ROMI-276751 format. One record per residue (C-alpha): residue in three letters; z, y, x. Coordinates in steps of 0.1 Angstrom, whole numbers, plus 5000, padded with zeros to 4 digits. Example, Ala and Ser with C-alpha at 12.3 -4.5 7.8 and 13.67 -1.06 7.14 Angstrom:
ala507849555123
ser507149895137
***
This chain:
met536651365135
leu534051415106
tyr535051715083
gly533351735048
arg531751375055
ala533751175029
ser531451015003
glu528750945035
gln530750775054
ala531950535021
ala528550515015
ile527350395055
arg530750185052
glu529449995019
leu526149955031
ile527749795068
asp530149565049
ala527249435028
ala525449295056
arg528949135068
ala528649035030
gly525148905039
arg523349155021
ser520749345032
gly519649715023
gly518850085034
leu519850435036
val518650775042
leu520251095054
arg518251325052
gly518951725064
glu518452055081
pro518752085119
gly522452105130
ile523851945101
gly525251615115
lys523051375111
ser523351195149
ala527051255140
leu527051025109
leu524850755126
ala527550785159
trp530450775133
ala528450375121
arg528050245154
arg531950285160
glu532450195121
ala529949875132
ala532449735160
his536049765135
gly536049455116
glu533949165121
pro531549295151
val528149395136
arg525349425163
thr523549725163
leu520449885174
gly518850185182
val515550385181
thr515250745183
gly511950955174
ile510551125198
glu508651445189
ala506451425222
glu505851045214
ala504851145173
asp500851015184
leu501950775206
ala501350465187
phe504450205182
ala506950465207
gly509150375177
leu509349985173
val509249915209
gln512950045214
leu513649835183
val512149505196
trp512549525233
pro515549325232
met514949095208
gln511148995224
glu512948655235
arg512948595197
ile509348655196
glu508048325203
ala509948175163
leu507748425147
pro504648315129
ala501548305149
pro499548645139
gln502848785143
ala504048735170
ala500748805183
thr501149125170
leu504449165185
arg503449105219
ala500649365213
val502949605206
leu505149545237
gly501549585257
glu502349215266
glu498449105253
gly495749125225
thr495349375197
val497549445171
gly495749255146
gly493649355115
asp496149475091
arg497949785097
phe501349675075
leu501249305099
ser503749465124
gly505949555095
leu506149225082
ala506749015116
val509449315117
leu510649215093
thr511348835100
leu512448975134
leu514849145119
ala515948815095
glu515448575128
ala518048815151
ala520548805119
glu520548455123
asp523348515147
gly525348755130
pro524749085107
leu523049385127
leu523249705118
cys519949915130
leu520350275131
val517150535132
asp517450865146
asp514851145143
ala512550995122
gln510851265111
trp509451235147
leu508650855146
asp504350735154
arg503550675124
ala503150315133
ser506450275139
ala507650445105
asp505450255087
ala506649915100
leu510250045098
leu510150095060
phe508249845050
ala511049555067
ala513549835052
arg512349855016
arg511649415017
leu515149295031
thr517449125010
ala519748885016
glu519648875056
gly522549115067
val520849395080
ala521549695070
met519049985084
leu520350315086
phe517650605090
ala518351005100
thr515551295094
arg515151645085
glu514351805053
glu510651775062
gly508951485072
phe509151075066
ala508750995031
ala510650685029
ala510050594989
gly512050334979
leu514950384996
pro518050554985
glu518950915003
leu521651145005
arg521151485008
leu523551675037
ser525051965024
arg526652245048
leu530852215052
ser532252355031
pro534752685041
arg538252485045
asp536252185060
ala534152425084
ala537752595092
leu539452275101
leu536452235127
leu536952545143
glu540652515144
glu540252155161
arg537752305185
gly540252535199
leu538552915181
met540653205177
pro541553225139
leu540253655140
phe537353505143
arg537053195123
asp536353375091
glu533153555111
val531953235126
ile531853075092
ala530153335073
asp527653355101
ser526752975106
ala527052935070
gly528852575071
asn526152405095
pro527752225117
leu525952285148
ala525752605137
leu530052645138
leu530252485172
glu527552725190
phe528353075173
ala532052995181
ala531152855219
ala528953225219
arg531653465203
arg533753335231
arg531653425256
his530053775239
pro532253975214
ser529054085198
ala527153865169
ala523553775170
gly521153945144
pro520553865108
met518653565113
pro517953255092
val521052985110
pro518552705124
glu516753065146
arg520053225149
val521252905168
leu517752835186
ala518453195194
ser521153125210
phe520352815231
arg517253055243
ser520153315257
arg522352995271
ile519052835289
gly517853225300
gln520953295318
leu520052945343
pro518452985374
arg514752995374
arg514552615385
thr516452495362
arg514652665340
leu511252465350
met513252155350
met514152235318
leu510752275304
thr509252015321
ala512151765306
ala511351915271
ala507551895277
glu507551535289
gly509551445260
arg511051175258
gly513551215289
his511950945310
leu513351015344
pro511050825364
thr507750985352
leu509551355348
leu510651345387
gly506751255391
ala505651635377
ala508651775392
ala508051705424
ala504151825424
leu506552135404
gly508252195438
val511452115412
gly513751755414
val516151655396
glu518751835415
asp518152125401
leu519352005362
glu522752025377
glu523352385362
ala522152205329
glu524251995329
lys527752165334
ala526452385310
gly526452115282
leu522952165274
val521451815292
asp522751465302
val521651275328
arg522550885328
gly520450635349
asn517050715340
val517050905309
ile517851255305
thr518951405273
phe519451695259
arg522551795238
his520551875206
pro516451845195
leu517152185198
ile517952255228
ala514452115240
thr512652315215
ala514052625229
ala513452515269
tyr510052525256
gln509352755233
gly511153075254
ala508652965290
pro505553185288
leu502152975280
ala500953015320
arg503952805327
arg503652555297
val500152485310
thr501052455345
val503752175336
his501252025311
arg498651935338
ala501251835366
leu502151605338
ala498851495332
glu498351425364
thr500951215373
ala501251045338
val500450645339
glu500050545302
glu496350675284
gly498150825258
ala501051075277
arg497951185298
ala495751215267
arg498351425248
his499751655280
leu495851705288
ala495351815252
ala498552085257
ala497052185292
thr493852305279
thr493252605261
ser489952655257
pro486852425250
asp485952115277
glu484051805270
glu485651615297
val488951635282
ala487851565251
ala486251265262
gln489251155281
ile491551195247
ala488451015225
arg488650725245
ala492950705240
ala491950735205
glu489550455209
his492050235227
ala495050345196
arg492350185171
ala492349885186
arg495449875181
val495549965143
thr497750305149
tyr494950465126
ala497450775120
ala497950785153
ala494250735165
ala493250985135
gly495451265158
leu493751205189
tyr490151215176
glu491151535154
gln492551665193
ala489151525207
ala486951745182
gly489352065188
leu488252075221
thr484551955222
pro481652235230
asp479252065210
pro479352105175
arg477851795167
thr479651585191
arg482451785172
ala481251675139
val481351325149
arg484651325163
leu485851475132
gly484251165113
glu485850955133
ala489351125127
ala488651115086
ser487850735091
leu490650655107
ala492950885081
leu491350685051
ser492550385071
ala495650505076
gly496250605035
gln495950925043
ala493051075020
ala494351415017
gln494251465057
ala490251265055
ala488951515028
ser489851815051
leu488851645083
val485551525069
asp484851925051
glu485552055083
ala483151795099
glu480351865076
arg480652275080
leu479352205116
val475851995108
asp472852055087
asp470951795095
gly470351485072
glu470751235102
ser474651405110
leu475251395075
ala474451055069
arg476650965092
leu479751115076
ala478050975039
gly480350685042
val484050905049
arg482951155019
ala482050844996
val485550745001
val487451025001
glu485351114965
phe486250744954
glu490050774966
leu490351114946
gly489351044913
glu485251074918
pro483650724916
arg480350924902
leu479751164933
ala480750964959
ala477750694945
arg475351024949
val476451094980
leu475350744995
val472550744981
glu470951064986
arg472051045022
ser470550675030
ala467350835032
his468450945072
ala470650705077
asp469050365095
pro467650085075
asp471149865085
ser472950115072
ala471250225045
val471749845030
ala475249905033
met475450215018
leu473150154991
arg475249864978
thr478350054977
ala476750354963
ala475850074935
gly479249914936
tyr480350324931
gly477950354899
trp479050054881
phe482350164884
ser481850514871
gly478950444850
asp476150624868
arg473250474859
glu470650724882
ser472650594908
ile472450264906
arg468950254897
ala468050464933
ala469850244951
ala468049974935
ala464550184943
arg465550284976
leu466249894988
arg462949804977
asp461450074996
leu463149975023
gly461349635022
arg465449505018
ala465749434985
asp469449274973
pro469949064942
met473549224940
val471549554933
val468649454916
gly470949284891
leu473549604884
ala470449784882
his468849554853
leu472149514839
val472549864830
glu469049864810
glu470149564789
asn467749394812
tyr470049084811
ala467648844814
gln466748924843
gly470149114858
leu472448794853
pro470748514865
leu470248704898
leu473848804901
ala474548424893
gly472648324925
phe474648564946
val477848424935
ala476348064939
gly475848184975
ala478548354986
pro481048155012
arg484048064991
ala486248095024
val486648245057
pro485948075086
asp489448075103
leu488048265133
leu491548365143
ser493348085162
gly497148165160
gly496648505149
arg495048625179
pro491648735178
ala488848595191
met485848715206
pro484749025188
val481248845175
gln483548645161
leu485248935142
asp482249075133
glu481648715113
leu484748705099
ala484249085082
thr481048975073
his482248685055
asp484848865039
ile482749165026
thr480248925008
met482948714993
ser484149074982
trp481249164971
ala480848814952
ser484048814939
phe482949154917
cys479649004908
ala481748704893
met484348914875
ile481249084853
leu479148774847
gly482148664833
ala482148334854
asp485748264853
ala485747934875
ala483648124906
ala485948464899
ala489448294903
glu488148044935
leu486548314954
ala489948524946
glu492148244952
ala490048214988
gln490748574994
val494648534986
ala495048235003
arg492848425034
cys495248705029
arg498748495035
arg497648335064
his496748585089
gly498948815074
leu496549085056
val499349255040
gly497149595025
ser494149385013
leu496949174996
pro497349384962
gln493249394958
val492449074957
leu495648994937
gln494349174912
asp491249014907
leu493248644908
ala495648854881
gly492448964863
val490748574854
gln494948434851
val495248714818
leu491048574803
thr492348174812
gly495548254792
arg497748144826
his499848474815
arg503548434833
asp500848304870
ala499348674859
glu502248854861
ala503948704888
ser500348824906
val501149184894
ala504449194903
glu503749094939
ala500849344944
val503349584928
arg506149514948
ile503249544985
ala501749814970
arg505450054968
asp506049885001
thr503449995018
gly503250335000
leu499950234983
glu500950374951
gln498150524940
arg497250144934
leu500050174905
pro497950224880
arg495150014878
leu496949694888
asn499149754858
ala495949794841
val495349404840
leu498649334821
ala497649574790
lys495249304778
val498849024779
ala500749314762
ala497649394736
ile497749004725
gln501649004720
gly501249284704
asp503749494722
glu501949824711
glu504550064731
arg504149864766
cys500449774768
val499750164757
gln501750284790
leu499350014807
ala496350124791
ala496750464801
val495350494835
glu492550754848
pro489050704833
asp487250504860
thr488350114868
gly490950104849
gly489750274817
val487449924805
ala490549744807
gly492050014792
ile489950024762
ala489249664755
ala493349614754
leu493749884734
ser490649754707
leu491949414707
leu496049544697
asp494049734668
leu492549404657
gly495549194665
leu497549494642
gly495049434613
arg493649874622
tyr490149794622
glu488850124616
ala491150244644
ala489449984665
leu485950004656
his485850354662
arg487050344701
leu484250044704
glu481550204696
thr482750504717
ala482750344744
thr479550174737
arg477750494736
gly479750574767
pro478750574806
leu480750264810
arg478850054780
his477449794802
ala480749724821
gly481649334817
gly484549364804
leu483349494776
val481349214768
val484049034749
thr484949294733
trp481249334715
ser482449004690
tyr485849264681
gln483449524669
val481649274645
glu485049114633
ala486349524626
ala483049564607
val482949264590
arg486949344576
leu486149694567
gly483049574546
glu480449734565
pro478249474582
glu475449744593
arg478049864620
ala477949504632
ala474749434642
glu474249634674
pro476949454693
leu475749144681
arg472349194689
arg473649304726
leu476448974727
glu473548754719
lys471148884742
trp474048844771
ala474748504761
arg471648344765
ala471148514795
gly474248444815
glu474748094798
gln478648104800
pro480147904773
trp483148184764
ala479748424758
gln478048164739
ala481048074722
leu481748484709
ala477748444703
ala478048234677
leu481348294664
ser480148694655
arg476848534638
ala479348334617
leu481048604606
leu477948784592
thr476248474584
asn479248254566
asp477547994578
glu479847674592
asp476847564618
asp477647904639
tyr481747824637
leu480747424648
arg479147594679
ala481547864688
leu484247534688
ala481547324706
ala480547594732
his484747714735
glu484947334749
arg483347404779
ala485447724783
asp488747794796
arg489848124776
pro492747984750
phe493148314732
glu489448354726
arg489547994711
ala492448044690
arg491348384676
thr487748164666
glu489947874649
val492448114628
leu488548294618
tyr487147904611
gly490647814596
glu490248154569
trp486648084564
leu487347724554
arg490447824530
arg488148064512
ala485947754509
lys488447554496
arg488747374518
arg492447384521
ser493047044540
asp489747104560
ala491547414571
arg494947314584
val493747154612
pro492147454636
leu495247664617
arg497547434635
ser495647404666
ala495147824668
leu499147884659
lys500447654688
thr497847844712
phe499348154697
glu502848044700
arg502447924737
leu500648274743
arg503448464725
ala500748614704
ala503548774678
pro500848914650
trp498148604658
val500948384647
glu502048594619
arg498548564609
ala497748184607
arg501548124595
ala500148314567
glu497048154567
leu498247824568
lys500647884540
ala497848024515
thr496647664518
gly499247534506
glu501047384541
ser504647314534
ser506147424568
val504447744578
met506747664607
ala505147534643
glu506847174657
pro509247314679
thr509447264715
ala511647284740
ala512547654758
asn510647594791
pro513347604823
leu511147844843
asp510948174818
arg514448224830
leu512848264867
thr511848614878
ser508248594890
gln509048564925
glu511548304919
leu508748094902
gln506748124934
val508848034957
val509647754934
arg506147644933
leu505947664972
ala509247494978
ala507947204950
asp504847174977
gly506647075004
gly506847455017
thr509547545042
ser511547835039
arg509747985067
glu506547865058
ile506848045023
ala508548355040
ala505348405057
gln502948325032
leu504748565004
phe505548835037
leu509948785030
ser512548695052
pro513348265052
arg516848445041
thr515348625009
val513348295000
glu516348075003
his518048384985
his515748314954
leu515947964955
tyr519447934955
arg519248114918
ala516047974909
phe518247624910
arg520947744894
lys517947914865
leu516947554861
gly520347334867
ile519247164897
arg520647144932
ser518647054957
arg514447074963
arg513846714958
glu514646824922
leu511446974919
gly509246694914
his510546634879
leu510046954868
asp506747064853
leu505847404874
gly502547394867
ser500547724858
ser501947964829
***
């Protein structure tokens, strides 16, 4: 019986009952050592067996395997391996690689999580599942990421996931947590009474244990053996001391076997016995430890009754004996990772031979896309490397891998240490890429750009070209004109002039006539799709993978240039191609960025609902993969939608992001909000400040030059419109984008009152696809016509503008168009009533699922594309069908499910 855990048991029972009802969920039990987490998991296993049976799967984190890639995940996947073939090809290949059967894990560190999600959903087709994960704080990073990804995305599969972890480690944001408290005196007394402790000692044991259940039991046992109490140490340390005392009373050979088992860490008896034989001991020497209740041996597994017993066995041994044991384990280890771990523990001074072996293990982990494990191994290798330059190289590798694992703070610490070891230009150039990414991730894009430019002088030509292109990109984001100029000059000196970098250098100097055509040429020459080089999800030859990476990088830079140009069709085509590639190959971690790019184009082209769906999906993935730092930039994309709708509170909230990549989007959105609400001085001041700042060249501000002109004209200060008009006309002539030509003509019309300029603007809008800007031009033209006493003529553009504004839910602009129509004498200023769009009833994810289903996608195919389980897809379809008033997929063909 468990005492003092009624609320925790109720929560666990609710989780299991939900799984029986076909719903999924996760729960984290968090608490100090000995607080009873494992006991609750054991109770949950028994509870799952009562009533309708719930199958149980178990995973236990092992401290010794914390750096062993996928050690925890193997425990989960192994019993379900016959189901792997039913998974989409990239996911199946990933799990086969996890089990060590073939190939590598894939190109994305979150693909294993997607595979686990699908595998659990497959297994739950036969009935509800309960996954119990104990000692989660010791899971290797790859396993923890995969399990958490699955737990966060499970919805309607009938899978319950219950994690137990210590207070530190295993960050599980997004999952509900229960923190286990210590037992009350009453519950502690009941537990001691059940265990038969004499009433004489109970109060003292309760006071000494402070309500920790393990301490209660251990101190009670100690009280029976010894009348005196332990010293005034904290409870966990006192429990540890008690275990050390008990181990110290065992025979020497038993202590050595326990030390060997603790050092081996995984409880794998055959591995343990190989090392034990070299040390002159054997399995028979565990008998006394078994009798003392410290270990349990069953089949091929040895288990310590509690992890603190293993800690006591290890820490209580002299260093020389621990080194001897690790050396024996290294000599008998079969797995490369285990051998490397024991070699590191057995080596107390720098040793290049050992360091090289650990570095090889790190490369093996890198090949399996377990970047956190690889980073840890390279850091260990660096610590044992005698030569400072080689040590710096290995620290640099560790830092790079830490970045790939999403650990920017750890990467910063590692690259700091590496840079302290070297002072020559060549070594610092090798570290430049990592240093630059660290600075960018920590919010210093200007410093990142300058590091790359300065250190490129000491790099080989090919590396220098890549460094300088990236430096120019960082320089553009941060408004660092000097870095962009320097990158262009350095590339020219190398004889490797880059059209993108040269184009950016011209743009920051306002040489639009030279810069924009270079970017346009770069975009036109870029591939629109990445070759499908991954057949059936299995990597082909390395050269082909290199080609895949090259195409991917080129497409990313082309997308970057297309957005600067405002080449909406090309930007959409590139973004959609990259989204499709990520979905096809399960590149979960890359998807938020490309969805952000796609959403930006969708906002510009008036597909606000689609943009919200893209951002919502990107936000869900970013949260599910622990990439919360991306959220402000993702949210900033929708700030313009809020501005158009006149939702000031939401617009301000979404625009309040860091002043680098999100700054331009925020400035543009807030100035448009001010313009729509008639706050012309605020809009003009904000934009004039921006055009004097470092980001004045940013492509995202081009459209706001038209807002500047309108605000200045409204204020009766046309002289403040001259500069933005000059800049806008130069951009429009050089870039030849119809929307820019339309805004330039509109801005001139506002100053000249020439109807021909208005007509030129509307004609250019016919060749563009920016409905809000077209409607804004129409309402301004309608106002001009009304003032010219041409009321009948004014109604045509005003009615068109009103229709668009209503579709976009642009409340302040709707009111403005209605007011103008009323001023023309329009008898009814209300737009023709339109039927409510049934799609508005759907959530963004339901809309995505419905559209894919209407295109003929099966639940499995849709699930693979959206990184969900088939059951979750069917759950969304069921809810969507009810909202749409339909009963089957066939009826979707009768609905207009186009972009919105």
